[in-house]
N, C-alpha and C positions, 0 to 999 in steps of 0.2 A: 442568922446564925444557924448552922446545920444541926440536925438532931445527932445526939451521941449514939453509938452502937447499942447502948443499954436502952435508950428511949425507943429506937427502931425495933428492937426485939419486943419490948412491951406492947407496942402498937401491933406488931405481927401476931402476938399471942392473943390479944383482945379481939382482933378482927377474925382470926382463924376460928375462934370459938363460936362465932356467929354462923359460919357456913355449915349447913347440915346436908345439902343436896346440890348436885351438879346437873346442868342441862346442856343439850346440844342445840345449835341454831343454824339456820340456813342463810343467815345474813347477820349483820351486826345487831346485837341485842339493844344497842343504844343505852339509854338510862332507865328503860322500863322492862327489859327482858323480852323484847319483841322478837319475832321470827323464830320462836321455839319450834322444834320439830314436833310433828304430830303423825298419827296413823301407824300403819304397819300391823303385821300379825306374826309374832306377838307384838302387842302395841307398845309404842314408845312411851317411856315414863322417865321422869327425873330419877336419879339414883342417889341413895344415901352415901355419904362420905364422911370421913374425919380429916380435918386439916390440922397438921402439926407445924408449929413454927420453930425453926432453928436458924440461928444467925440471920434474923430479920427476913426470913423467907418462909412463906407458907407452902406446904406441899400436901396434896390430897392423897388419900388412898386410891388405888386404881379402881375404876368402875367400868362396867360393860353395858352399853346401850344397845337395845334392839331397835333398829330403825328401818323405815322403808327406803326404796331407791331414792337417791337424791344426792345433793352436794351439801356437806356440812362444813361450815367455815369458822364457827365461833363456839365458845362455851359460855355458860352462865353459872353464877353461884347464888344459892337461895337459902332461905331459912326454913323451908318446908317442902314436902313432897308435892303438894298442890297449893295454889295461892301463895301465901307467905310473902316475904319481902325479898325483892331482887337486890342483891348486894353489889353485883357488878359482873362484868364479863370481858372477854378479850378474844382476839383471833387465835385459832388453833395454830400450833407450830407449822402444820401443813394441812390444807383442806383435804377432806376425805370424800371421795365420790363412789357411790355404790350403784351398780346397774340393776340390782334386785335387793329384796329384803336381806339384811345382814346385821352384823354387829360392829360396833366401834368401841375400842378400849381407850380410856382417857385417864391420865393423871395430870393434874394441873400444878404449876409452880408459880407463886405470886411473890415477887420480891417487894419489900417495903423500902421505899426511899424517901428522903425528905431533905429540905434545905430551909 
C-alpha cells in the first residue's frame, strides 16, 4: 500500500529537521560520507543549511563552498559541522570541475517517495 501524501509530507518534515550541514564530495559518499572534499585556501568546510519540506520535498537553503581545484560530483547531508551523523547523499545535478581554487554554490532538493 503506498503512503498517502500526508504521510509523505510528515516523513519529509521529520527528515528535513535532522539535516543541519551540507558537504561536497569527489565521488559517491556511499553510506558513510566518504570522499568528502578537503583542503584549499580558504579551506573547505561543510556549510550550515536549513531544509524546508513542502509537498513531500525537502529543499535546502543555498550554500557556498570554498574548494580547491578538482571535480565535485556528489553532495552529502549531515547533522553537524564536523563528525556528526551522515544522513545521506546523492549525485549533483551536474558535476563541477574547477581548475583552481574557487567556489561552488549548492541548493539540494530531496523528494520523499514511498510505496
